[in-house]
C-alpha positions as CSV (number, residue, x, y, z in Angstrom):
1,M,-42.8,3.3,-0.5
2,I,-40.6,5.3,-2.9
3,S,-41.3,4.5,-6.5
4,T,-38.5,3.9,-9.0
5,A,-37.7,6.0,-12.1
6,L,-38.9,3.1,-14.2
7,E,-42.3,3.1,-12.5
8,E,-42.5,6.8,-13.1
9,G,-41.9,6.4,-16.8
10,L,-38.4,8.0,-16.7
11,I,-35.2,6.8,-18.2
12,S,-31.6,7.9,-17.7
13,C,-29.0,8.2,-20.6
14,H,-26.0,5.9,-20.1
15,A,-23.7,8.5,-21.8
16,C,-24.6,11.8,-20.2
17,S,-27.1,10.9,-17.4
18,L,-29.8,13.1,-18.8
19,V,-33.3,12.0,-17.5
20,A,-35.9,11.7,-20.2
21,N,-39.3,10.1,-20.8
22,Q,-39.4,6.4,-21.6
23,D,-41.0,7.2,-24.9
24,S,-37.8,8.8,-26.1
25,R,-35.7,6.7,-28.4
26,R,-32.6,8.9,-28.3
27,C,-31.1,11.3,-25.8
28,D,-31.9,15.0,-26.6
29,R,-28.6,16.1,-25.3
30,C,-26.0,13.6,-26.7
31,G,-28.0,11.6,-29.2
32,S,-27.3,8.2,-27.6
33,I,-29.9,5.4,-27.8
34,L,-31.8,5.2,-24.6
35,H,-32.4,1.9,-22.6
36,S,-34.2,1.5,-19.4
37,R,-31.7,-1.3,-18.5
38,K,-28.4,-2.2,-20.1
39,P,-29.2,-4.6,-23.0
40,T,-28.0,-8.2,-22.3
41,S,-26.6,-7.1,-19.0
42,L,-27.0,-10.5,-17.2
43,G,-25.7,-12.6,-20.1
44,S,-22.7,-10.4,-20.7
45,T,-21.8,-10.3,-17.0
46,W,-22.1,-14.1,-16.7
47,A,-19.8,-14.5,-19.8
48,Y,-17.1,-12.2,-18.5
49,L,-17.4,-13.6,-15.0
50,L,-17.2,-17.3,-15.9
51,T,-14.2,-16.6,-18.2
52,A,-12.5,-14.8,-15.4
53,A,-13.1,-17.6,-13.0
54,G,-11.7,-20.1,-15.6
55,L,-8.5,-18.0,-16.0
56,Y,-8.1,-17.6,-12.2
57,I,-6.9,-21.2,-11.9
58,P,-3.9,-20.9,-14.3
59,A,-3.2,-17.4,-12.8
60,M,-2.7,-19.1,-9.4
61,L,-0.8,-22.2,-10.6
62,L,1.5,-20.8,-13.4
63,P,4.6,-18.7,-12.7
64,V,4.1,-15.0,-12.9
65,S,7.8,-14.2,-13.1
66,T,11.2,-15.9,-13.8
67,V,14.3,-14.5,-12.1
68,N,17.6,-15.2,-13.9
69,T,20.6,-14.6,-11.8
70,F,24.2,-15.6,-12.9
71,G,22.8,-18.4,-15.2
72,F,20.3,-19.8,-12.6
73,S,16.5,-19.4,-13.1
74,E,13.9,-19.3,-10.4
75,T,10.1,-19.1,-11.1
76,S,7.6,-17.7,-8.8
77,T,3.8,-17.9,-8.6
78,L,1.5,-15.3,-7.0
79,M,1.4,-17.1,-3.7
80,G,5.1,-17.8,-4.0
81,S,5.7,-14.1,-4.3
82,V,3.7,-13.5,-1.1
83,I,5.7,-16.1,0.8
84,T,9.0,-14.8,-0.5
85,F,8.2,-11.2,0.6
86,A,7.0,-12.5,4.0
87,Q,10.1,-14.5,4.6
88,S,12.2,-11.5,3.6
89,D,10.5,-9.5,6.4
90,A,8.7,-7.3,3.9
91,I,5.4,-8.0,5.6
92,P,3.5,-4.9,4.3
93,V,4.4,-5.7,0.7
94,A,3.4,-9.3,1.2
95,V,0.0,-8.2,2.7
96,V,-0.6,-5.8,-0.2
97,I,0.1,-8.4,-2.9
98,F,-1.9,-11.0,-1.1
99,V,-5.0,-8.8,-0.7
100,A,-4.7,-7.2,-4.2
101,S,-3.8,-10.4,-6.1
102,I,-5.7,-13.2,-4.3
103,V,-8.4,-11.8,-2.0
104,V,-9.8,-9.1,-4.3
105,P,-10.2,-11.2,-7.4
106,I,-12.0,-14.0,-5.5
107,F,-14.1,-11.4,-3.7
108,K,-15.1,-9.8,-7.0
109,I,-16.0,-13.2,-8.7
110,L,-18.0,-14.4,-5.7
111,G,-19.7,-11.0,-5.1
112,L,-20.7,-10.5,-8.7
113,G,-21.9,-14.2,-8.9
114,Y,-24.1,-13.6,-5.8
115,L,-25.5,-10.4,-7.3
116,L,-26.3,-12.2,-10.6
117,V,-28.0,-15.1,-8.9
118,S,-30.0,-12.9,-6.6
119,V,-31.2,-10.7,-9.5
120,Q,-32.2,-13.7,-11.6
121,R,-34.1,-15.2,-8.6
122,G,-36.0,-11.9,-8.1
123,S,-34.8,-11.7,-4.5
124,K,-36.4,-9.0,-2.5
125,Q,-34.0,-9.2,0.5
126,G,-31.2,-6.9,1.2
127,L,-31.6,-4.5,-1.7
128,L,-29.7,-1.7,-0.2
129,Q,-26.9,-4.0,1.0
130,R,-26.6,-5.5,-2.5
131,A,-26.4,-2.1,-4.0
132,K,-23.6,-1.2,-1.6
133,L,-21.8,-4.5,-2.4
134,Y,-21.8,-3.6,-6.1
135,R,-20.3,-0.1,-5.4
136,F,-17.7,-1.7,-3.2
137,I,-16.8,-4.2,-5.9
138,E,-16.4,-1.4,-8.4
139,F,-14.2,0.5,-6.0
140,V,-11.8,-2.3,-5.1
141,G,-11.6,-3.8,-8.5
142,R,-8.9,-1.5,-9.8
143,W,-6.4,-2.5,-7.1
144,S,-6.1,-6.0,-8.5
145,M,-3.7,-4.6,-11.0
146,V,-1.0,-4.0,-8.4
147,D,0.8,-7.3,-8.9
148,V,0.8,-6.7,-12.7
149,F,2.4,-3.3,-12.2
150,V,5.0,-4.7,-9.8
151,V,6.1,-7.4,-12.4
152,A,6.1,-4.8,-15.2
153,L,8.2,-2.5,-13.1
154,L,10.7,-5.2,-12.1
155,V,11.0,-6.3,-15.7
156,S,11.8,-2.8,-16.8
157,L,14.3,-2.1,-14.0
158,V,16.1,-5.3,-13.4
159,Q,17.8,-6.0,-16.7
160,L,21.5,-6.5,-16.1
161,G,22.3,-8.8,-19.1
162,V,24.0,-12.0,-18.0
163,F,24.0,-11.0,-14.4
164,A,20.4,-10.7,-13.6
165,S,17.0,-10.3,-15.4
166,I,13.4,-10.8,-14.7
167,E,10.9,-12.1,-17.3
168,P,7.1,-12.2,-17.0
169,G,5.6,-15.7,-16.9
170,P,2.4,-17.0,-18.3
171,G,0.7,-16.7,-15.0
172,I,0.8,-12.9,-15.1
173,I,-0.9,-12.9,-18.5
174,A,-3.7,-15.1,-17.1
175,F,-4.0,-12.9,-14.0
176,A,-4.2,-9.7,-16.1
177,G,-7.0,-11.4,-18.0
178,V,-8.8,-12.1,-14.7
179,V,-8.5,-8.5,-13.7
180,V,-9.7,-7.1,-17.0
181,L,-12.6,-9.5,-17.3
182,T,-13.8,-8.8,-13.8
183,I,-13.7,-5.1,-14.6
184,F,-15.7,-5.8,-17.8
185,A,-18.1,-7.9,-15.7
186,S,-18.8,-5.2,-13.2
187,N,-19.3,-2.6,-15.9
188,A,-21.7,-4.9,-17.8
189,F,-23.8,-5.5,-14.7
190,D,-26.7,-3.1,-14.4
191,P,-27.2,-2.4,-10.6
192,R,-30.7,-1.0,-11.3
193,L,-31.8,-4.6,-11.9
194,I,-31.4,-5.1,-8.1
195,W,-34.3,-2.7,-7.5
196,D,-36.6,-4.2,-10.1
197,A,-38.0,-6.4,-7.2
198,P,-38.6,-3.6,-4.6
199,D,-38.9,-4.5,-1.0
200,D,-41.7,-2.7,0.9
201,G,-39.4,-2.5,4.0
202,E,-36.6,-0.6,2.2
């Protein structure tokens, strides 16, 4: 069985990745305080994740944009935007917004929740798969901002005075909060905690 760095008395600097002995208080290269694991990793991740989950409900229910055309106003939610693009035969755009704005946030919340519970239970199953899951969550997380960028772009481009204008709605603020908080949650989670309960078979 391959031993971990923690078992060998080694520690990695969070700032510059220099490997040092666990007895070291500070990194010899950059001077950062050394920790074998991120302090309060689980508590911070839970706090960010639960807040993001709470904001996800208003992000889905509240309008993300209001279109004003010749004096008439029409609001649209995230799912409403997907339906509108689909009905306009812009299927690729609808698919991108659906995946980035609805599927990815749910996946991140559920995935990080699963990692937190499995670590706290000391699960020894699927260590490698959970490590890959965490890396995948980090990779796809950034694409959730696509819908926020679309609304921001439309707001800046479609401003024709009394004829037409687009205004961001409260839903986009809640959704941006979900995206940012899930990013904070994935950064706060220490994936090395997964390997603190090593499986002899992996």
